[in-house]
N, C-alpha and C positions, 0 to 999 in steps of 0.2 A: 504493499501501499505506500509506502514512503518514497519508493522509486517511480511509482506511477505520480505521486504529489510532485515529486521533484520534477518529472518531465513536463508533467502540465503548468508548473511555475515558469518551466524554461522557453515551453511555448508560448506563453502570455508575455514574458519579458522580452521575447524575440520580437512576437506582434507589435508589442508598444515601442520597441526600438526602431522598428521597419518604420511605422507609424511619426516617429519625432524627426528620424533621418527624413523623411519625405516633406513635413513641414518643416523643417529648418532649411531643406533644400528649397520649397517654394519661395519662403520669405526670404531667403538669400536671392534669387531671380528677380525677386518682385524688388527689394532693394534697388539692383543694378537697373531695373526699370526706371526706377524714380530718379536715381542720379543721373541716368541718360537723359531722363526731361531736364532735371534740371539743366543740365549742361547745353541742353538744345535752347532752352528758354533763355539763358544769357547769349545765346549766339544767334539768334535772330538780327537781323538788320533792322533798325529802327530809321524809318524815313519821317523828316520834318513835314508838317502839314498845316494849316489853319485849323481851328478847332470851330465846327456849326456850331453857331449860336440862335436861337428861337427865341423871338418876344412877344408879349401878350397882354393887351391892354394900355393905360394910359401911364406914360412916363412920368406926369404929374404925382401918380396915388404912389404909395410906400411899395418898395420893392422888394418880391420875395425871387430868391434864387432855388431852384428845383433841379435836383441831381438825381438822374434814374439809377437803377441797379445793374447788375452785371448780367452780360450778353444780352442786354436792352439799348434802346435809345430814347434820346429826351422827346420823341412822336407818340410814345406810350403814356406820355402825361396830358399829353395835349386836349384830352375831352375834359381833364381838372382842371389845366390852365383856362382855358375858354369859360369856365365856369368861375373861377378864381379871380379872374381878370376884369369882373364887374369892380372889386375893389382895391386889387393891388397890380403893379406893374411886374410882371415875370422874365424872369429871364430863364432860359433854358438850354444848359448847354447837351451836346453827346459826344461823350468820349470815343477819341481816337478807336480806331477798326471797329466801332459798332455802330457807323452810319450808313454801312450798307456800301460803302468806298473800298474796294479789296487792295487800294493802294495806300490807306493808311493804316499806321502800326502804334498800337497800345505799346508805349514805353514803361509809365512806372506812375502810380498814385502822384508823386511827387509833382512829377512831369506833368499829367492832368491838372493837377490846384494851379501850377502855374500860369499855365493858360487861361484858367477861371479867373485867377488874382488879376491878370494882367487886363483881361476884360473889363473888369469892376472899375479896377481903377482907372481907366481910361474913361466910361462911362458913368461910374457912380464915382468917382472921388477916392475910391478904396474904404467906401463904405455902406452897406447897405440895411434896411430894418430886419428883413427875416430869411429865412433860410428852411428848407425840409430836402432830406436825403433820405433814399428809400435802399435799403442793404448796403450795396458797393458805393451808393449815392452817400450813404450816411457815413461811411469810412472816409469817404473823400472829403466831408465837411467839416467832419472831427481833424483831419487832418490839416486843413485849412486853418483851424480854430487853433491847433498846435504852431503853426509858422509864423503866426501873425503878422501876416503881408497884409491882411484887409481886415477889417471889424466888421461885425456882425450883431444886432442888439439879441435874436431870440432865432432859435435854432431847434426844430424838430429833427431828432435821430430815429428812425422809424427800422427797426430790425439791423443795428448796426452787427458787422460782425470784425471784433480785434481780439478773436481769442486765440490766436494763430494757430491753425487747424494743420497746418504744416505742409510740405511738399509732397506728400501721397494723397490728401485728399485735391490738392492743386490736378496732381495728375488724372486722379479718377475722374475728379468732375469734366476736365477738358475735353479726355480720352473717350470718354462715354457720351458725352453730350455732343462732341463733335461727329460722332457716329449716327446717333440720333439726327441730327439735324442735317447731315447729309443724306438719310432713309428718308426722312420726313420730305426733301427737298424733291426726290426720286418718287414720292407719292408712296413708299413702301409703310408697312406697318412695322413697329419695334417694340421689341422687351424691353424694361428698366433692367431687369436682372439685378446686378449687384447694387445699383443705383437706389432700389426700393430703400435701403440702407440710409442715403442721404435724405430722403421723402420724409422718414419717421423723425429724423435728426430735425427737420425744416418743419414740422406740423404739418404736412400737404401728402395730399393723397396721389398714387399712382396717377391718375386721371387728371388730375391737375397740372402736374408735372409732364405729362404728354401733352396737355393741350397747351402748355408754354412755351415746348419746342415747336408744336405746329402754328401755331397763332404766333408768335412774338420773334422767335431767335430765328425762324425761317425768313422771316420780314427782312433780315439783317444781312443774311449773306454771310456771316463771318467765316474767315479762315481759321484754319487750327492754330495757327501763328498767335491770332489775337485771343482766341480763347485760351489758350496755352498762358498767354504772359496776364491777360487779365484776371484767371485763375490764381497764378501764382503770387500775384502783386497782393489779392484780398486775402486769400489764406494765409499768407507768411505775415500778414501786416503786425508790426509790434509797436506799442503805446511808448512814444518818449517816454521815460521814468521820471524826467526832469520837468516836464512840462505842467503847467498850473492853469487852468481856463480861469479867472477870475470875470471875465466883463461881459459875459453873455448867458444869458438866460435860455437852460438846455429843460428840452421832454425829451425822455428817455421812453420810445414804446415801443414794443413789439409784440405778439401773440403771445400767451401763456404757454403755447404748444412749442415754443422753438426754444431750446434748450442753450443753444449757441449764442443767440441775441441775448439771453438774461445773464451767461457767461460773461458775454464782453459788458454788459451794464455794470457787471459788478467790478471789471478789471479797472473802468473811465471812473466811476464814482467817484474815488480818491483823488481823481485830476481835476475835478469839475467842483467850483466854489459854490453853484447856483442851479441845481434842479431840481425834476421832478419825474417820477418814474410811472408808468400807466402799463399796464399788462391786461391786453385785451383776453378776458375770458375763452377759450375753447378755438382763439383764431392761430392759425399757423404762418408763417413768412410770407408778409407783403400781403395777408388776407384783408387787413383794412382797408386797405388802399384798391385791391382788384376786385374784391366783392361786395364791399359795402360805401359806395360812393356815397351817398347822403350823409353818412355819419362820419366819414372820412374829411368830407367841406365843411361841415359842421365844427367839428373837432380842431381843424387847422385855425379856421376862421377865431374860434373861442380861444383858442392860446394866443393868437396872434394880436386879440382884441384885450387881453387882460392888463 
């Protein structure tokens, strides 16, 4: 009986050892893929180009800077801008590589900020009353507040991501979403596969993620180059540990079902002197903007009017 027991243990240990070797091998292979991705992102040739700006409303009204999210463009905010333009003058940039122009290349969040700051310095004397950013747009506005090249009285950061998810998240996001993007352009169906994990972290359904690809991402015809650089910039963003934002009143918004945004709030709270935080119960990433238009407009106007 002892001999059989020993043989059984050896078999189990052998199987476990084989599984461990396979797992380590897969992790090593995946790590090499991520490393190659990082090297590729850093080797893309960045072409300089003017930034696209759209404006809405009367320039005599208080100014609102509106910045879109990753893999989107300024046009996605147009309907909301038309409604808000009755009270405000809206400035809506589109980041490089996301405007449907295959010739432009997304460089970095710092570089995108510099284009926006130069525009505001030229057109508004370096100061505006309000700003709203969704997702990567929120990260971009926060970076401008750190840079202190312009001043803004009140800012809404909706679904901000500054939790440094790392290059692996950037690799997975850009590689998979580019594949989805190409299939959607060709009119093919696609399965989200491993990206269903990202849906859970964002608090959105698989149907919502696919709808975003089909309706929004395909409209921009983004290149893999731009998808990669944008995801890498967003998912490896680190808050300046020395920065303190003293003179801007900030509203931190996100859905209660998006843990990375909540984690990001907990990181930046220590760097903001004056903030309020609102978690919209049961909402996922960007859901206040995309699904609850009337509530969104009301809450934006209410915060700016306080």
